[in-house]
Z-matrix of the N, CA and C atoms (Angstrom, degrees):
N
C 1 1.471
C 2 1.520 1 106.75
N 3 1.381 2 118.08 1 -37.27
C 4 1.441 3 121.64 2 -174.49
C 5 1.555 4 110.75 3 -71.86
N 6 1.303 5 115.64 4 -20.57
C 7 1.468 6 116.79 5 179.93
C 8 1.536 7 110.77 6 -94.12
N 9 1.289 8 115.40 7 10.40
C 10 1.488 9 117.24 8 -175.72
C 11 1.493 10 114.23 9 -65.48
N 12 1.403 11 116.37 10 -33.94
C 13 1.495 12 117.34 11 -179.39
C 14 1.516 13 113.88 12 -113.85
N 15 1.349 14 109.83 13 26.58
C 16 1.464 15 117.43 14 177.79
C 17 1.533 16 109.37 15 -79.19
N 18 1.296 17 115.75 16 132.13
C 19 1.472 18 117.86 17 -177.73
C 20 1.542 19 110.74 18 -87.38
N 21 1.254 20 112.91 19 146.75
C 22 1.490 21 118.25 20 -178.59
C 23 1.484 22 107.99 21 -83.11
N 24 1.338 23 119.04 22 142.37
C 25 1.437 24 125.14 23 177.74
C 26 1.532 25 106.48 24 -74.55
N 27 1.360 26 117.57 25 160.55
C 28 1.463 27 120.59 26 175.10
C 29 1.500 28 115.53 27 -52.31
N 30 1.379 29 114.08 28 -38.41
C 31 1.476 30 118.46 29 -178.92
C 32 1.587 31 109.26 30 -65.31
N 33 1.336 32 114.17 31 -38.57
C 34 1.475 33 115.00 32 -175.29
C 35 1.607 34 111.59 33 -71.29
N 36 1.346 35 113.23 34 -31.83
C 37 1.390 36 120.40 35 174.90
C 38 1.517 37 113.88 36 -63.93
N 39 1.376 38 113.34 37 -46.85
C 40 1.471 39 120.42 38 175.91
C 41 1.468 40 111.88 39 -65.92
N 42 1.284 41 120.50 40 -36.28
C 43 1.490 42 123.04 41 177.09
C 44 1.506 43 111.62 42 -64.89
N 45 1.355 44 115.01 43 -37.77
C 46 1.429 45 118.03 44 178.56
C 47 1.521 46 112.03 45 -67.11
N 48 1.329 47 117.48 46 -40.43
C 49 1.504 48 122.20 47 174.16
C 50 1.529 49 109.77 48 -62.60
N 51 1.297 50 116.58 49 -44.32
C 52 1.441 51 122.26 50 178.71
C 53 1.521 52 111.30 51 -54.38
N 54 1.334 53 113.54 52 -49.47
C 55 1.519 54 120.21 53 -174.58
C 56 1.503 55 105.91 54 -63.28
N 57 1.316 56 118.54 55 -45.46
C 58 1.454 57 121.51 56 -176.94
C 59 1.498 58 113.74 57 -63.69
N 60 1.337 59 117.37 58 -39.32
C 61 1.451 60 122.15 59 176.51
C 62 1.450 61 111.47 60 -67.09
N 63 1.303 62 121.82 61 -38.67
C 64 1.412 63 124.98 62 177.38
C 65 1.554 64 114.90 63 -64.36
N 66 1.355 65 109.03 64 -39.06
C 67 1.444 66 118.24 65 179.27
C 68 1.582 67 108.48 66 -64.02
N 69 1.298 68 114.24 67 -48.17
C 70 1.511 69 122.36 68 178.43
C 71 1.509 70 106.31 69 -59.13
N 72 1.379 71 115.57 70 -49.42
C 73 1.461 72 116.04 71 -178.03
C 74 1.537 73 112.51 72 -56.30
N 75 1.270 74 117.05 73 -41.06
C 76 1.436 75 121.32 74 -179.81
C 77 1.509 76 111.34 75 -65.48
N 78 1.280 77 117.99 76 -44.00
C 79 1.495 78 121.14 77 179.64
C 80 1.581 79 111.65 78 -64.76
N 81 1.310 80 115.07 79 -45.68
C 82 1.507 81 122.56 80 -176.99
C 83 1.522 82 109.67 81 -68.51
N 84 1.338 83 118.17 82 -34.59
C 85 1.479 84 120.35 83 -168.69
C 86 1.577 85 105.99 84 -64.58
N 87 1.346 86 118.26 85 -21.45
C 88 1.471 87 116.57 86 -177.87
C 89 1.540 88 109.41 87 -76.50
N 90 1.331 89 116.78 88 -17.21
C 91 1.455 90 120.16 89 -176.08
C 92 1.534 91 113.43 90 -109.99
N 93 1.333 92 115.76 91 -52.01
C 94 1.447 93 122.36 92 -174.07
C 95 1.531 94 110.61 93 -131.99
N 96 1.295 95 119.17 94 94.75
C 97 1.404 96 123.29 95 -174.18
C 98 1.649 97 112.21 96 -59.21
N 99 1.310 98 113.78 97 -43.59
C 100 1.445 99 119.01 98 -178.42
C 101 1.500 100 112.33 99 -60.91
N 102 1.299 101 117.51 100 -43.82
C 103 1.439 102 123.87 101 178.46
C 104 1.524 103 110.57 102 -66.05
N 105 1.351 104 116.63 103 -38.78
C 106 1.389 105 121.85 104 -179.16
C 107 1.623 106 110.73 105 -64.13
N 108 1.309 107 116.13 106 -35.19
C 109 1.454 108 117.91 107 179.98
C 110 1.465 109 112.61 108 -64.80
N 111 1.263 110 121.44 109 -20.72
C 112 1.450 111 126.84 110 177.23
C 113 1.543 112 107.63 111 -71.68
N 114 1.271 113 118.41 112 -46.95
C 115 1.442 114 124.00 113 172.75
C 116 1.534 115 111.67 114 -53.72
N 117 1.366 116 114.47 115 -47.28
C 118 1.391 117 122.58 116 -179.58
C 119 1.462 118 115.52 117 -58.02
N 120 1.331 119 115.43 118 -40.86
C 121 1.460 120 123.83 119 -178.38
C 122 1.456 121 109.82 120 -67.56
N 123 1.341 122 117.22 121 -44.01
C 124 1.479 123 125.04 122 177.76
C 125 1.554 124 110.33 123 -60.82
N 126 1.331 125 114.97 124 -42.03
C 127 1.484 126 122.18 125 178.50
C 128 1.510 127 113.04 126 -61.00
N 129 1.321 128 112.83 127 -40.01
C 130 1.481 129 119.03 128 -177.89
C 131 1.528 130 109.69 129 -74.84
N 132 1.358 131 119.74 130 -32.30
C 133 1.412 132 119.03 131 171.16
C 134 1.489 133 113.35 132 -61.18
N 135 1.347 134 117.14 133 -40.23
C 136 1.439 135 122.59 134 -177.27
C 137 1.573 136 109.21 135 -68.96
N 138 1.334 137 110.99 136 -38.55
C 139 1.546 138 115.95 137 177.68
C 140 1.492 139 110.63 138 -62.28
N 141 1.331 140 122.80 139 -38.10
C 142 1.368 141 124.78 140 -179.84
C 143 1.559 142 108.98 141 -71.28
N 144 1.357 143 118.88 142 -32.79
C 145 1.453 144 120.25 143 175.64
C 146 1.552 145 110.66 144 -62.79
N 147 1.318 146 109.57 145 -43.80
C 148 1.547 147 116.59 146 -177.62
C 149 1.565 148 105.62 147 -64.43
N 150 1.286 149 118.80 148 -43.97
C 151 1.528 150 114.30 149 -179.75
C 152 1.539 151 114.67 150 -66.68
N 153 1.374 152 118.68 151 -33.04
C 154 1.436 153 120.35 152 175.80
C 155 1.499 154 112.48 153 -67.16
N 156 1.292 155 116.23 154 -35.57
C 157 1.497 156 120.67 155 177.97
C 158 1.522 157 111.46 156 -67.60
N 159 1.366 158 113.61 157 -42.41
C 160 1.479 159 118.50 158 -177.33
C 161 1.516 160 108.80 159 -73.35
N 162 1.218 161 123.42 160 -22.11
C 163 1.503 162 128.95 161 -177.51
C 164 1.565 163 108.21 162 -77.77
N 165 1.344 164 118.60 163 -24.07
C 166 1.432 165 119.77 164 -175.57
C 167 1.498 166 113.14 165 -76.01
């Protein structure tokens, strides 16, 4: 209950986006590989953002 109003850090927000994109990538890769690659590229961009924020 005490964590109810806790704000997420920018890294936590990006990590959630990354996890969602990778989940979608995995599901779509079974059907349409070309479309799945778009999700993978987006996820990799978010991962590099996370790494740059962590390195600061």
